C-alpha positions in Angstrom: 12.6 1.6 -19.6 13.1 -2.2 -19.1 15.2 -4.3 -21.6 13.7 -6.5 -24.1 15.8 -9.5 -22.5 14.4 -8.6 -19.0 10.8 -8.7 -20.5 10.0 -12.6 -19.9 11.3 -12.5 -16.1 9.5 -9.1 -15.4 6.4 -10.8 -16.9 6.7 -13.9 -14.7 7.3 -11.9 -11.8 4.3 -9.7 -12.2 2.1 -12.8 -12.5 3.5 -13.9 -9.3 3.2 -10.7 -7.4 1.0 -8.5 -8.8 -2.0 -10.9 -9.6 -2.0 -12.8 -6.4 -5.2 -11.2 -5.0 -7.7 -11.0 -8.3 -5.8 -14.5 -9.2 -7.3 -16.2 -6.0 -11.1 -14.6 -6.2 -12.5 -17.7 -8.2 -12.1 -19.5 -4.7 -14.8 -17.8 -3.3 -16.2 -15.2 -5.7 -19.2 -16.9 -7.5 -19.8 -19.2 -3.9 -20.7 -16.0 -2.3 -22.9 -14.4 -4.9 -25.0 -17.2 -5.1 -24.6 -18.9 -1.4 -23.6 -15.9 0.6 -25.5 -13.5 2.9 -27.7 -12.3 0.0 -28.2 -15.4 -1.8 -29.3 -15.6 -5.4 -31.6 -18.8 -6.7 -29.3 -20.5 -9.0 -31.3 -20.6 -12.3 -30.0 -20.5 -15.8 -31.0 -17.0 -16.3 -29.4 -15.6 -13.2 -26.4 -17.7 -13.7 -25.8 -16.2 -17.1 -26.7 -12.7 -16.0 -24.4 -12.6 -13.0 -21.5 -14.2 -15.1 -22.1 -11.5 -17.4 -21.9 -8.8 -14.7 -18.8 -10.3 -13.5 -16.9 -10.4 -16.9 -18.0 -6.6 -17.4 -17.1 -5.6 -14.2 -13.3 -7.0 -14.8 -13.3 -5.5 -18.1 -14.7 -2.0 -17.0 -13.1 -1.6 -13.7 -9.8 -3.3 -14.2 -9.0 -3.7 -17.8 -10.1 -0.2 -18.9 -10.1 1.7 -15.6 -6.7 0.6 -14.1 -4.8 -1.3 -16.9 -5.2 1.2 -19.7 -6.3 4.5 -17.9 -4.7 5.0 -14.2 -1.4 2.8 -15.1 -0.6 5.9 -17.2 -0.6 8.4 -14.2 2.8 7.2 -12.9 5.2 9.2 -10.7 8.3 8.6 -12.3 7.4 4.9 -12.7 6.0 4.2 -9.2 2.1 3.7 -8.6 -0.1 3.8 -5.8 -2.4 6.4 -3.8 0.6 8.1 -2.2 2.5 8.5 -5.4 -0.6 9.8 -7.0 -1.0 12.3 -4.2 2.6 13.5 -4.8 2.1 14.0 -8.3 -0.8 16.0 -7.9 0.3 18.1 -5.1 3.3 18.9 -7.2 0.9 20.4 -9.8 -1.8 21.8 -7.6 -1.7 25.7 -7.2 -4.6 25.9 -4.9 -4.1 25.5 -1.4 -7.7 24.1 -0.8 -7.3 21.8 -3.7 -4.1 20.4 -2.2 -5.7 20.0 1.2 -8.7 18.1 -0.4 -6.1 15.9 -2.6 -3.9 15.3 0.4 -7.0 14.2 2.7 -8.4 11.8 -0.1 -4.8 10.5 -0.9 -4.4 9.7 2.9 -7.6 8.0 3.2 -7.0 5.7 0.3 -3.7 4.8 2.1 -5.8 4.1 5.5 -8.5 2.1 3.6 -5.6 0.1 2.2 -4.4 -0.9 5.8 -8.0 -2.1 5.9 -8.0 -4.1 2.6 -4.6 -5.6 3.8 -5.9 -7.3 6.8 -8.6 -9.1 5.3 -6.9 -10.4 2.0 -4.8 -12.7 3.9 -7.5 -13.9 6.1 -10.0 -14.9 3.3 -7.7 -16.0 0.8 -6.0 -18.7 3.0 -9.1 -19.4 4.8 -10.8 -20.2 1.5 -8.3 -22.3 0.5 -7.9 -24.4 3.5 -11.8 -24.8 3.2 -11.3 -27.2 0.4 -10.3 -29.7 3.2 -13.8 -29.7 4.3 -15.1 -30.4 0.8 -12.4 -33.4 0.3 -13.3 -34.8 3.9 -16.1 -33.3 5.7 -14.8 -34.9 9.0 -12.0 -32.6 8.9 -13.9 -29.5 8.7 -13.1 -28.6 12.5 -9.3 -28.5 11.3 -9.9 -25.5 8.9 -9.4 -22.4 11.3 -6.5 -23.9 13.0 -4.6 -24.7 9.9 -5.5 -21.4 8.8 -4.0 -19.9 12.0 -0.8 -21.9 11.7 -0.2 -21.2 7.9 -0.7 -17.3 8.5 1.4 -17.3 11.6 4.1 -19.2 9.8 3.9 -16.8 6.8 4.1 -13.6 9.0 7.4 -15.2 10.9 9.2 -15.8 8.1 8.8 -11.9 6.6 12.0 -11.1 8.5 14.3 -13.3 6.7 13.1 -11.3 3.3 10.8 -12.5 0.4 14.0 -12.9 -1.8 14.4 -16.9 -2.0 10.8 -17.3 -1.6 10.2 -15.0 -4.4 11.8 -17.0 -6.7 9.0 -19.5 -6.6 6.2 -17.0 -6.9 6.1 -16.3 -10.7 6.1 -20.3 -11.7 3.8 -21.3 -9.0 1.1 -18.4 -10.0 1.6 -19.5 -13.6 1.1 -23.0 -13.0 -2.1 -21.6 -10.8 -3.3 -19.4 -13.6 -3.0 -22.5 -16.2 -4.8 -24.9 -14.0 -7.7 -22.0 -13.7 -7.9 -21.9 -17.4 -7.4 -25.9 -18.1 -10.5 -26.3 -15.4 -12.7 -23.8 -16.8 -12.1 -24.4 -20.7 -12.7 -28.1 -20.1 -16.4 -27.3 -18.5 -17.3 -24.9 -21.2 -16.3 -27.1 -23.7 -19.3 -29.4 -22.3 -21.4 -26.6 -21.8 -20.6 -24.2 -24.6 -24.1 -22.0 -24.3 -22.5 -20.5 -21.1 -20.6 -18.3 -23.6 -23.7 -16.3 -24.1 -22.9 -14.4 -21.0 -20.2 -12.7 -22.9 -22.6 -10.2 -24.6 -23.7 -7.3 -22.2 -27.5 -7.7 -22.7 -27.6 -10.5 -20.2 -26.0 -8.2 -17.4 -28.2 -5.4 -18.5 -31.3 -7.7 -18.4 -30.7 -9.1 -15.1 -30.3 -5.7 -13.6 -33.4 -4.4 -15.5 -35.6 -7.4 -14.3 -34.3 -8.0 -10.8 -33.1 -4.7 -9.8 -32.8 -5.3 -6.1 -31.2 -8.6 -6.4 -28.5 -7.2 -8.9 -28.0 -4.2 -6.4 -27.2 -7.0 -3.8 -25.0 -9.1 -6.0 -23.0 -6.1 -6.7 -21.7 -6.6 -3.1 -20.4 -9.9 -4.1 -19.5 -9.5 -7.9 -16.6 -7.0 -6.4 -14.9 -10.0 -4.9 -13.9 -10.9 -8.6 -12.0 -7.4 -9.1 -10.4 -7.1 -5.4 -6.7 -6.9 -6.2 -7.1 -4.8 -9.4 -5.9 -1.7 -7.6 -2.7 -3.6 -6.9 -1.8 -3.6 -10.7 -1.0 0.2 -10.3 0.3 -0.2 -6.6 2.9 -2.8 -7.9 3.7 -0.8 -11.2 7.1 0.6 -9.7 8.4 -3.1 -9.2 8.0 -4.5 -12.9 6.9 -1.5 -15.2 3.8 -0.8 -16.9 4.5 -3.0 -20.2 5.2 -6.4 -18.5 2.1 -6.1 -16.2 -0.1 -5.1 -19.3 1.4 -8.0 -21.2 0.8 -10.8 -18.4 -3.0 -9.1 -17.9 -3.8 -9.4 -21.9 -2.1 -12.6 -22.7 -2.5 -14.7 -19.7 -4.3 -13.5 -16.3 -7.2 -12.1 -17.5 -8.1 -15.1 -20.1 -7.4 -17.3 -17.6 -9.6 -15.8 -14.8 -12.6 -15.4 -17.5 -12.3 -19.2 -18.7 -12.3 -20.1 -15.0 -15.4 -18.0 -14.0 -17.3 -19.3 -17.2 -16.5 -22.8 -16.6 -17.9 -22.6 -13.0 -20.9 -20.9 -14.5 -21.0 -23.9 -17.0 -21.0 -26.0 -14.2 -23.7 -24.8 -12.2 -25.8 -24.6 -15.1 -25.4 -28.6 -15.4 -25.1 -29.1 -11.6 -27.0 -26.3 -9.5 -25.6 -28.2 -6.2 -22.0 -27.6 -6.6 -22.8 -24.2 -5.6 -21.4 -25.0 -2.2 -17.8 -24.8 -3.6 -17.9 -24.3 -7.3 -14.1 -24.2 -7.7 -13.6 -27.4 -6.3 -16.1 -29.2 -7.8 -14.8 -28.0 -11.2 -11.8 -30.5 -10.7 -12.1 -34.2 -11.0 -12.2 -36.3 -7.7 -8.7 -37.4 -8.1 -7.1 -34.1 -8.4 -8.8 -32.4 -5.2 -6.0 -32.8 -3.0 -3.2 -31.4 -5.2 -5.9 -28.6 -6.4 -6.2 -28.2 -2.5 -2.4 -27.8 -1.9 -2.2 -25.4 -5.1 -4.9 -23.0 -4.0 -3.0 -22.9 -0.5 0.0 -22.1 -1.9 -1.4 -19.5 -4.4 -3.3 -17.6 -1.4 -0.1 -17.6 0.7 1.6 -15.9 -2.1 -1.5 -13.5 -2.5 -1.1 -12.6 1.0 3.0 -12.2 0.7 2.2 -9.9 -1.7 -0.5 -7.6 -0.1 2.2 -7.9 3.1 4.9 -6.3 0.9 2.9 -3.6 -0.1 2.0 -2.9 3.3 5.5 -2.7 3.8 6.1 0.1 0.8 3.2 2.2 1.9 4.4 2.2 5.5 7.9 3.4 4.4 6.0 6.0 1.8 4.3 7.1 4.9 7.1 7.7 6.9 9.0 9.5 4.2 6.0 11.9 3.3 5.8 12.7 6.9 2.5 11.0 7.8 4.0 8.6 10.2 6.8 8.7 12.8 10.1 7.0 12.1 10.0 3.4 12.3 12.6 0.6 12.2 12.8 -0.2 8.6 15.0 -3.5 7.8 16.4 -4.3 4.1 16.3 -8.1 3.6 18.3 -7.8 0.4 21.6 -6.3 -0.5 20.4 -6.5 -4.2 16.8 -5.5 -4.3 16.3 -1.8 -2.9 12.4 -2.8 -2.6 12.7 -5.9 -0.5 12.2 -4.4 3.0 10.6 -5.4 6.3 9.0 -3.2 8.8 8.5 -5.1 12.1 5.6 -2.7 13.4 3.5 -3.0 10.3 4.3 -7.0 10.2 2.7 -8.0 13.8 0.0 -5.5 13.9 -1.0 -7.0 10.4 -0.4 -10.2 11.8 -2.7 -9.5 15.1 -5.4 -8.1 13.0 -5.5 -11.2 10.5 -5.6 -13.9 13.3 -8.4 -11.7 14.8 -10.4 -11.8 11.7 -9.8 -15.6 11.3 -10.7 -16.2 14.9 -13.7 -13.7 14.9 -15.7 -14.4 11.5 -14.2 -18.1 11.0 -15.3 -18.7 7.4 -14.8 -17.1 4.3 -18.2 -16.4 3.9 -18.4 -14.6 6.9 -15.3 -12.6 5.9 -16.7 -11.9 2.6 -19.2 -9.4 4.4 -16.2 -7.4 5.7 -14.6 -7.3 2.2 -15.2 -4.9 -0.7 -16.0 -1.9 1.3 -12.3 -0.9 1.7 -11.6 -1.7 -1.8 -14.4 -0.1 -3.4 -13.3 2.8 -1.3 -9.9 2.8 -2.5 -11.2 2.4 -6.2 -13.6 5.6 -6.0 -10.8 7.9 -4.8 -8.2 6.4 -7.4 -10.8 7.5 -9.8 -11.4 11.1 -8.5 -7.3 11.5 -8.3 -6.9 10.6 -11.6 -9.4 13.0 -12.7 -7.3 15.5 -11.3 -4.3 14.3 -13.3 -6.3 14.2 -16.4 -6.7 18.2 -15.7 -3.4 19.0 -14.3 -1.1 16.9 -16.2 -2.7 15.4 -19.1 -4.4 18.4 -19.8 -7.4 16.8 -21.1 -10.3 19.1 -22.3 -13.0 19.3 -18.8 -15.8 17.8 -21.0 -14.0 14.7 -21.9 -12.8 14.3 -17.9 -16.2 14.7 -17.0 -17.6 11.9 -19.3 -14.8 9.8 -18.7 -14.0 10.0 -14.7 -17.9 10.6 -14.0 -18.6 7.4 -16.0 -16.1 5.5 -13.9 -17.1 7.3 -10.4 -20.7 6.4 -11.1 -19.8 2.7 -11.6 -17.5 3.0 -8.4 -20.4 4.5 -6.5 -23.0 1.4 -7.4 -20.2 -0.8 -6.0 -19.6 1.2 -2.8 -23.3 1.5 -2.2 -24.1 -2.2 -2.9 -21.0 -2.9 -0.2 -21.8 -0.2 2.3 -25.1 -2.7 3.1 -22.7 -5.0 4.5 -21.6 -2.8 7.3 -23.5 -4.5 9.9 -22.3 -7.7 9.0 -18.8 -7.1 9.1 -18.0 -4.3 6.8 -17.8 -2.1 9.7 -14.0 -3.7 10.6 -12.2 -2.3 7.4 -14.0 1.1 7.9 -13.0 1.1 11.5 -9.4 0.2 10.6 -9.1 3.0 8.0 -10.4 5.2 10.2 -8.0 4.6 12.8 -5.4 4.6 10.4 -6.3 7.7 8.8 -6.3 9.4 12.3 -3.0 8.2 13.3 -1.7 9.5 10.0 -3.2 13.2 10.2 -2.4 13.4 13.8 1.3 13.0 13.2 1.1 15.2 10.0 -0.8 18.0 12.1 1.8 17.3 14.9 4.6 17.8 13.1 3.5 21.0 11.4 3.0 22.6 14.9 6.5 21.2 16.1 8.0 22.7 13.1 6.1 26.1 13.8 7.6 25.8 17.5 10.8 25.1 16.4 11.1 28.2 14.2 9.5 30.5 16.9 12.0 29.4 19.0 14.9 29.3 16.3 17.9 31.9 15.6 18.8 33.0 12.1 22.4 32.0 11.2 23.2 35.5 10.6 22.4 36.7 13.8 24.0 33.6 15.9 27.5 34.0 13.9 27.4 37.6 15.2 26.7 36.4 18.8 29.8 33.7 19.0 32.6 36.2 18.4 35.6 35.2 20.8 33.6 31.7 21.6 36.3 29.0 21.9 36.8 26.7 18.7 38.0 23.0 19.3 39.2 20.9 16.4 37.2 18.4 14.4 33.6 18.8 12.8 30.3 18.8 14.4 27.3 18.0 12.5 23.8 19.1 13.9 20.7 17.3 12.2 18.1 19.9 11.7 14.6 19.7 10.2 14.3 23.4 9.2 16.5 24.4 6.1 17.2 27.9 7.8 18.1 29.0 11.3 19.7 27.4 14.0 18.9 24.0 15.7 18.0 23.7 19.2 20.8 21.0 19.6 23.5 23.9 18.6 22.0 26.5 20.8 22.0 24.0 24.2 25.6 22.6 23.1 26.9 26.1 23.1 25.1 26.9 26.3 26.6 23.9 28.4 29.9 23.4 26.9 30.8 27.3 25.6 32.6 25.8 22.8 32.0 25.2 19.1 33.7 22.8 16.7 36.1 24.4 14.0 33.7 23.1 11.3 29.9 23.0 12.2 27.5 21.4 9.4 23.9 22.0 9.3 22.2 18.9 7.8 18.6 19.0 6.8 16.8 15.6 5.3 14.3 16.4 2.8 11.8 14.2 1.2 10.6 15.3 -2.6 7.3 14.4 -4.5 9.3 12.1 -6.7 10.1 8.4 -5.6 13.8 8.6 -6.3 16.3 11.5 -6.5 19.8 11.1 -8.7 23.0 11.7 -6.8 23.7 14.8 -8.9 20.1 16.4 -7.4 20.8 14.8 -4.1 23.0 17.4 -2.3 22.8 21.1 -1.9 25.8 22.4 0.1 26.3 26.1 1.2 29.4 27.8 2.9 28.3 30.3 5.5 30.1 32.5 7.7 32.4 31.4 10.7 33.2 27.6 9.5 29.5 27.0 9.1 28.0 24.8 6.3 24.4 24.0 5.4 23.9 20.8 4.0 20.5 19.9 2.4 19.9 16.2 1.3 17.2 15.3 -0.7 15.4 11.9 -1.0 12.6 10.4 -2.8 9.6 9.1 -0.8 10.7 5.2 -1.8 14.3 5.8 -0.5 15.6 5.6 2.6 18.1 8.2 4.2 21.8 7.2 4.6 23.7 10.2 5.9 27.2 9.0 5.9 27.0 7.5 2.3 25.5 10.9 1.3 28.3 13.0 3.1 31.1 11.0 1.3 29.7 12.4 -1.8 29.9 16.0 -0.5 33.8 15.3 -2.0 32.6 17.1 -5.2 32.0 20.3 -3.4 35.5 20.2 -1.8 34.4 18.8 1.6 35.4 15.5 3.1 34.3 14.0 6.5 36.6 11.8 8.6 33.8 9.9 10.7 36.7 9.6 13.6 36.9 13.2 13.9 33.2 13.7 13.2 30.5 14.1 15.9 26.7 14.3 15.5 24.2 16.2 17.4 20.9 15.1 17.6 17.7 17.0 19.5 15.5 14.3 21.2 12.2 16.1 21.3 10.0 15.7 24.2 6.6 17.0 23.1 4.0 18.3 25.7 0.5 19.2 24.7 -0.6 22.6 25.9 -4.0 22.0 27.2 -5.1 25.8 27.3 -4.4 26.2 23.6 -7.0 24.8 20.8 -4.1 24.1 17.8 -4.8 21.0 18.2 -7.3 18.5 20.3 -6.2 17.4 23.5 -6.7 13.6 23.0 -4.7 14.3 19.4 -1.9 16.2 21.6 -1.3 13.5 23.8 -1.7 10.6 20.9 1.1 12.6 19.1 3.1 13.0 22.1 3.1 9.1 22.5 3.8 8.7 18.8 6.8 10.8 19.0 8.5 9.2 22.2 8.3 5.6 20.7 9.5 6.7 17.2 12.8 5.1 15.9 15.8 7.1 17.0 17.0 9.3 14.3 20.6 7.7 14.8 19.1 4.4 13.6 16.8 5.9 10.9 19.3 8.1 9.3 22.3 5.2 9.7 24.6 7.3 11.7 27.1 5.5 13.7 26.0 4.7 17.3 29.5 5.9 18.8 29.5 9.3 17.0 26.6 10.5 18.2 25.4 12.8 21.2 21.8 13.2 21.9 20.5 16.7 23.7 17.0 16.6 24.9 14.7 19.5 24.2 11.2 19.9 25.2 8.6 21.5 22.7 5.0 22.7 23.7 2.2 22.5 21.2 
């Protein structure tokens, strides 16, 4: 629980980080609905019907679904698809249910990567396009300037977001205040637009223009993109500051701006070329362009930071190979930088900007990943309702079924945009899903092969009678919590000696985001000077072996790093083509990923000058 004194700071921080994506949607949402790939005539009836659809979509998908329901399903304060997955797997009894839930959670994480590539591209591009509204002769500079801004954004990631983050909250608070003010001024001039708050306008539009309304849903979803971020970023701020910011500031500002744009269109249909920028007075166009660009950069930063967090969770949960994770702050453990993820995203984002060249073209690619993620989140939270909250099955069917029906409608409307660009996030999600599942399956086969080749500790201790023991401590890292690691067998075979104290260390990742220091270490004394140590870390934590070993003093064991040698096994994976336990191409992909994984020395923060690596071949 956060203290009341910290609540204002957390609320402002949430405004700066959590709501960046959904907060920049007014830049392009209504423009794409009326002027996109499936344009809708700008008539008073259509304007009120569309505004009503936008308003009630925000109410149902963001307010009801995420803010009031899904945010209750936290995994010890953490949110997101992988946190939800870990929460359900911990309670699931059926192996089949575990597999289904796992695949859904992994695919949701894969869809997130597809979404995180499009968000920076469409957000920054839509803001910079305001330059063409102010000065049409500068239209040719929009794409190059967007590339420059995005390149600078990705280059500063390695420096950390701590200093920049101090400005996120105030800038975004100013952005939402401007959204509200611009919208309110236009609503005062044309208050009849408020009639769209009545859901009958939405249902009437759908009833009388069913085909048009279905096509419109593909663009209406742009108004709720980023709603899933409320749940993903919950661990950084807590649910209460996010809810307070949403109900007290963000939601009213968004609604006022959308209705202000609608009021403008009722009076000036020609403003549809960019209703957001036409809301402001002529003298404010340049400041508005600068503020919009800052807001979209901040929204992009939040998505990039989210991608770093998901990458770390995936590594800890055994879905990705070890990767270099740099901590950019000595105070905030959540501030990390993952170079591989950063530059992969950068290349994809720049390719999108150069390939699609306008926010309207990118809007065709946007939405499919978001609606897919939202649908999976609904299915996963239905399992939470049954397994954890113990809701009545009929109530779960009513609530989750209604939400899934809405999700399916949005997903289907976005599916028709696949030929226009929706194929891109799906392709990226399928690539990510293939990588995640290949690594997971390959690691399971490796564990089985290690277990097959292994020798039990009891059997091994009877084999080493008479073996010469030397002074000091040898620590052998092993992924198995029983048996003798291959590195130990190789060391004995080649050197014919053992240290006085032999420690077998296994690192395990739990289904919780964090593990208390009291529960982190399990130490067992075995025969012949052998000790088995099991270190448990949450999926949001980074292993630090020397630090954990310092805490073994409470078990009566101390470790002097100058008298301790770490033995690591560097596995060379060779796919066995004659066995069908894994497809040939997946076996080769896994071997490449294994070869390029960050070394265990760096990942576990082991002193480089105290490490001996022993190679071993594993055929899977």
